[in-house]
N, C-alpha and C positions, 0 to 999 in steps of 0.2 A: 807680332803682340810681345808685350813686356814680360820680363824674366823676373825670376826671386832669386832672392840672395844665395835659401835652400838649395842645395843640389839639389833635392828628393823630392822638391815640388813639381808638382806639374803644369802649372801654370803654361810655360810657354810652350807646350805644347798642345797642351785640353783646353786652357783656359780656365781653369780651376784653383783656386786656392789651398793650398793641404791644409792651410790650418782653417779653411771655410772663411775668410776676412774678408774674400774678392777686394775691390779697387781699394778699400782701405789698410790694405797689410801694408805694412810700414818696411815690410821686406821686397817690395817690388822694387823693379828700376826699370822705369818708362822706356819705351825702344826710341828710337833717335829720327827726328823728324826726315830727314835723308832716306832712313831706311825704310820709312814707312810710306815714302814715295815712292822707293824701287819699287815696293810692294803692289803698288796700285794700279802699277801701267799692266799687273799680270792680265792675262783672259779671265782667268779666273776667279769668280768672287767670292771673297770671302763671308764665309755666315759666322752666326755669336755658336755658341756649344749648343745642339738640339737639346742636350741630357738634363741642362736646367739655367733654363733663360733666366730665371730670376736673379742667378748669381752673375748674368755677364754686364760690365760695369766697361762703359767707352774709357779711356782714362785719360786719350787726348782730347785736348777741350774744354776741361772743364776752367782751365783758368785762360784768359786771352792772350794772343804770340807773345811772346819777348820781343825785344827791338830782333836779336840775331836770327828770332823764328822766319818775322817777319823780312828781314835780310833774303833768309834763304829761299823764302815765297817767289822774293821779286826776280830774283838769278834764274826762275826756270823759264819765264816767260813775260809780254806785256803785262804791266804791275800799273793798278792807278789805286794814289793814295787820299783818302778823302778825311780831312777833317774836322770834326762838329766839334761847336761850343756852344755859350750861353751861359744866363744863369741859372738857378735852380729852377724846376717846373719850367720851363721854357718849350717844351720837347724832345731834346737831342736825343737822347734814347729808345722815347715814344718813335721816332721816326725811323731808328734802325730794326725795333722788336716791330713795326710795319712790314718793314722788308720781310722781313722772317718768314712773320704773316702770310705775306701774298704768295712769297715762292712755296709755299705748301700748297697753295690753290693749283699752282700752275706756273709758265714763265710770266716771267714782268716786261711787257711788252714784248722783242722777239729775243729776250734774253733768257737761255734757259739756264734753269740751276745746275751746276755740275760739280759741287762738293762743298765742302770747307773743313777748315781745322778746328773753324770754335763751335762746332753745332752746342752741344752739354750746355754752352753758356749764353748760346741765343734763349737755349731751354729756359735757364734760370733764370732772365731778364724776362722772362714771357708767363713764369709760371703762375705772380699774383695778380694775371689777367685772364686766366683763365677757369673753369667753373669746376675743375679738379683739384682746387686751389682752398676751396672754403672760403674764400674770405666774401665778406657782402659789399664791401665795393671794389672792384677792379681797380689798380692800378702795375705801374711798370714801376720795375730796379732801378732806382737813383745812381748812377755815374758815381763812383766815388776815386775822391786824388790817387790813391796806391793803382789806378789802371789809367792815369793820366799818358804815359808814354810806353801803351801797350796798345794791340789792335787786334781788331775782330775781323772774321774772313769768311768772304764770301767768294767761290769760282765758278764763272758764269760761262755760256758760250751763247753767240750769237747764232741765234738756229737759219739764219740766211747762208751769211757767211762762214759759219763753222771756227769761227776763230776762235781762239777763247782769251780770258782775260782774268787777272788776279784782282782782287776788288780786298782792302785793304783799310778799315773802317778805325779810326782814333776818337774816341767817343770823351773830352775833358770838358772834369768835375764842374758844377758850379763854384764851386769852393776855390779853385784854384782858376777859373775864368777872373772870378772876381779879384784876384792877386795878383794876376797879371796884367789885368787895367790898370792897377795901379802901380806897379816895378814891372821897370823891364828886363829887369834880371829874369826875373819868374818869364815873363812869356821868351826869351833867349832858349831857357830847358825846354820849351815843349818841343818836343819828335817832329810835331805838324808842323810847326811854323819852319822850316829848312828843307821840308822836304812834300808836302802837298802839293797835291795838283788840282785839288777845291778846298778850299776851307768854307766851310758851311755854317752860319753864325743864326740860331735860333730864336725869333726874338719872341715874346709871349705876347697873341694879341690882347688878352685882357688887360695886362700893363699898358700896350700902346693906345688903347681907349681909354683908359682912366687918366683924365689930367693932373693927379697926383703925382702918377706913375712914369709918365712916358716921360718927361723929357728925361731922367733917370735910364731909362729902359734904352733909349733911345740915345743918349749920351755914352752910358757903359760901352753901346755898340761900335761906335763911333772911336771911341778913344781903345778900346780894345783892335782896331784895325788900324789905327794909326801906329799902334807900337810894333804889330805886325808890320807894317811900311818901313819901321825905323828899325826892324831889327835884323844887324849884320850876319845874320844866319839863312833870310829870307829868301825862300825859291822863288826865282824869276817865272818861273808857268805858270804858276797859282792862278787858278779861277775863285771868283766871289761870289757865294751865292748868298740872299738876304733871307733866309723861310721865314713869316708870319704865320704863326701858330692855332690855332685854336678860335680861329676867326666866327665857326657857329655860337660862339660866346662871344664874340665881339663884332657885331654890326657895321660900326663904324671906324676896326682899326685901319679896313682895307683903304680905304679911303684917305685917312691918315698915310699910310706907309708911301700912297703914290705922290701922293705931295714934297713929299722926303726925298721920293727918288733921283728926280733932279741934281738935289744940291749930294747926295750920292756918287753918283756917277762924275762928277763935273771933279770932287776932292780925291776919286779913286781911282780913273781911266790910266793914269800915266804908271797906277802899279799892278795892277791885274791884267793880265789878258782879257778878262770878260767879265764884269758884271751884272747879274742878274735875279731874279726876286720872283719869289715863290709866295703861293697863301693856301695856305690846308685849314683843314677841318677836322677838330678832333674824333677819332674813330667814336660815336655811337653805341652805347649799350646794348643796340640791339643787334651787333654784329655787321652792317654794313659798313661799305667804305664809302661815302660818297665823295671821297677827294683822291679815291683808287689809285684814276689815271694818270693828274697830276705827279704824285708817288712818284708813278713808271715814267713821266717823262723827265723828271728830275733826277731818279737814278740814272737812266739811257746815257743823262747829259755828262754824268761818270765818267760811263764806259765811253762814250762818243773818243774823250780824250786819249785811251789809250796808244801806246806805240804804233806805229803802220806796219810793223813785225809781228805777224799773226803767226802763234801755234795752233795746229791742228790738234783737237782735243777727242780723246776717244770717250764717247758721251753712254751712257747707260740707259736711256731713254730717259722719258717725261714723267713726274711724277705722277702718280692720281689724283684727281679732284679731293679735296681736304688731306691727302695722306699726310700724316707727321712722321711716316717711315724713311727719315733721311737716312738714317745709319745707314741703308743699302746703297746711297751714291758713292761710288767712288773718291775722296778726296785727295 
């Protein structure tokens, strides 16, 4: 629990701010992630103060994790780093948001949700897609350049083996993607280029289908992968994934990608351990998920590459169907 600079403040003991400001109080000192981790292994499940639930705030996870925090997580056990890139509106952040939404309904494939350091950030990304936000048209918050070298976090446990894996998601903004295509130095400065186990490149199905936009969309994708291939910091164990999005609104886009696939494999097979192609429809407004199975397979393919040395996790049970009370899971 965070402490306060004011000696008389009961925040550290009761969770209540002396001045009634809650999480916005400038006198709060955020707890160190290592100390939070030590507390989480306790058999006692920490609950928010019952006397004043409205003033209870989760201070950790409002922002993505920094490089230092990501390294601390990676030292705890098997970790997979996933870098997602693509132009604006290609669907990168929507894919991350879909994973968060799917975990609220239960396991993804055989992978159980076992905690996260960035749940408030996931909720923030999804906010404009909820009825409660009051917007006329649902949308997903866009990624921004200031988060290019930060990560979102999931911890999962395999239901069959009980092995725990940390998943770090690096969402690179469309602006930075465009800059990296043109300038090698920009690409080299991206955290994911040197660390990623999986490079996920999102392609806008509508642009691929449009004869006026197709060459630019595919050309940028090839140029970025070339930049990664030429980077002096490139990870030698990376897998490459092309994810074609919005295929429900672009019925001929999938055929275009199929014709393009052989050329991509031939061009980059020596630079990546594996090259995969995925086709996803946008999530319809009625709430159904026609590509949920494909998303689950994509997510499982990331976890599959985790190091063999597994760490058994203490998992506190499966979430209820459509439950949003993720705060009850110990991170």
